[in-house]
Structure formats: C-alpha cells, structure tokens
N, C-alpha and C positions, 0 to 999 in steps of 0.2 A: 428610388427615383435619380434619375440624371441630373448634375450639377456641372457647369462649366464656368468657367472665369480665369482670370489671369492673377500673378501673383507678380512685385515688383520685387527684387532681390538684388541687393548694391548697384543698381540702375537698369540689370539685365532684365527682361519679361518672360517669366513661365507660362506659357498657357497649358489650361488642362480641363479633363474632363472624368469624370469619377461616379459608378453608379453605389449610390448609397441607400442600405435597407434601412429600415425600422430599428432592427433588432441587428445584435453580431451572430456572424454563425461563423461555421469551423472555414467554409472560403475566406473568408473576410481576412484582410491583414492585422495579423497578429490578432485573431478571431473576433473582429470587433467591427462596425458596419459597413467598412467599406469596402466591396469585390471585386472592384475594377479601377484603374485609374490609369489614364495615359497624360503625361506631362511632355509637352515640347518647347526649346528654347531653340531658336534660330530655323522653327523647322523641323527640327531632329529632332526624334522622340528618345528621352533621357531617364524617361522612367516608362513602364509599364508593367504594372497586373493585373492581371487575367483570371482569376480564382489560383494563381499562382505565378510568381515571377517570371517574365520576358525578358526584359530590361531592368536590372538592379541600378540602382541611382549610385554612380560613381563621380560626380562632381559634388562640390561643397552645395553649390547653388542649386543642384538638384535634391539633396537630401535636406538643405533645408524648406524647399517647397513642398517636397513631400511631408515632412514633420509639420507645416501649417495646415493641409489638407487634414491630417489625420487626428489633428488636436481639436480642429474644428467639425469635424464630421465622425471622430470613431467611438 
C-alpha cells in the first residue's frame, strides 16, 4: 500500500511517499515493512530508499522524518 503525507519538524515541512507492505522483508528498511520511501524538503529529495539507499538522510530534519515514518509503519 502506498502512503503519503507531510511531517512538520521544527517549522519545516517534509513531504513523503512510502510503499508499506503487510509483512517485513529483506528489501524493507532494517528488514521491515517499508520497502520504498521518498522524502522531500523544499522540493529537494532528502531521503530516497528503493529496496536500497539512493539518498541517505544527511540532515537532522531528514533523519527525524524518516524515524517517524519507520516508527509508524515498520
């Protein structure tokens, strides 16, 4: 199932799309249910995982947004 939304972190909006499966798999982040996730901030991709890392989070905001998504879905 695809999920999308926005997360507000310290006054900044991080928009995301994530593909979440019913069960975890070897392709999911940390073996979990999220196999694809893209997070954007100000139109720039700050996180992209598509069965492997294309863009790893480098800022604190991107790391927090990813952590929230994983906590809710993984």
